[in-house]
C-alpha positions in Angstrom: 185.7 96.8 41.5 188.6 97.9 39.3 188.8 94.5 37.6 185.0 94.5 37.0 185.0 98.0 35.5 188.1 97.6 33.4 186.9 94.4 32.0 183.2 95.2 31.5 183.4 98.8 30.3 186.9 100.1 29.5 185.7 103.6 28.7 184.1 104.0 32.1 187.4 102.9 33.7 189.1 105.6 31.9 186.8 108.1 33.6 187.9 106.7 36.9 191.6 106.8 36.1 191.8 110.2 34.3 189.4 113.0 34.9 185.9 114.0 34.1 185.6 115.0 30.5 185.4 118.7 29.8 184.8 119.6 26.1 187.1 122.3 24.9 187.4 124.4 21.8 190.1 126.9 20.6 189.6 130.5 21.8 188.8 133.1 19.2 191.7 135.3 20.2 194.4 132.5 20.5 193.7 129.4 18.3 196.4 127.5 20.2 194.6 127.9 23.6 191.7 125.7 24.5 188.7 126.9 26.7 185.7 125.0 27.9 182.9 124.8 25.3 179.5 126.4 25.8 177.0 123.6 26.5 175.0 124.7 23.5 177.9 123.8 21.2 178.5 120.3 22.5 178.8 117.6 19.9 177.2 114.1 20.1 180.7 112.8 21.0 180.9 115.3 23.9 177.6 114.1 25.2 178.6 110.4 24.9 181.8 111.1 26.9 179.7 112.9 29.6 177.4 109.8 29.7 180.4 107.6 30.3 181.6 109.7 33.2 178.1 109.6 34.7 177.9 105.8 34.1 181.3 105.3 35.8 180.2 107.3 38.8 176.9 105.4 39.0 178.7 102.0 38.9 180.9 103.0 41.8 178.0 104.4 43.8 175.8 101.3 43.2 178.6 99.1 44.7 178.5 100.9 48.0 176.4 100.3 51.0 174.3 103.3 52.1 176.4 103.8 55.2 179.5 104.3 53.1 177.8 106.4 50.4 176.4 108.9 52.8 179.9 110.0 53.8 180.9 110.4 50.1 177.9 112.5 48.8 180.1 115.6 48.2 182.2 113.9 45.4 181.0 114.8 42.0 183.0 112.6 39.6 184.2 109.0 39.4 187.9 109.9 39.8 187.4 111.8 43.1 185.1 109.1 44.4 187.6 106.3 43.6 190.4 108.3 45.3 188.2 108.6 48.4 187.4 104.9 48.4 191.0 103.8 48.1 192.2 105.2 51.4 189.8 103.3 53.8 189.3 100.2 51.7 192.8 99.0 50.9 194.0 100.8 47.8 196.9 102.8 49.2 200.4 101.5 49.8 200.2 102.2 53.5 196.9 100.3 53.9 198.3 97.3 52.0 201.4 97.3 54.1 199.4 97.5 57.3 197.1 94.7 56.2 200.1 92.5 55.4 201.5 93.2 58.9 198.2 92.3 60.5 198.0 89.0 58.5 201.6 88.1 59.3 200.9 88.7 63.0 197.7 86.6 62.9 199.7 83.8 61.1 202.5 83.9 63.6 200.2 83.9 66.6 198.0 81.1 65.4 200.4 78.4 66.4 202.1 77.8 63.0 205.7 78.1 62.2 207.3 81.5 62.9 207.9 83.6 59.8 211.4 85.0 59.4 211.6 88.7 58.4 
């Protein structure tokens, strides 16, 4: 999925990798401090970035079977959903190491030459 999204729609992949876009503007009291914009003051660019976030989330959801998606209904953005999917489906270091160990064991017990560790 990461290859598909990063190749097909780079901006959507940024939504997955970074965070959901929150439009900000300088505060009236402290111009150096940013605060979230009122939705009535959103620019066209702000709306486009929101749409990319929504599209990224939708692309991830559409790739899931219903049984998996039901357990992930409480996630509200693409980054959170991606993080939740990485754990059970092979994206974390522990899962990758575990899968390698299982594959090594299957190879060693299939009658082929023993692998030296």
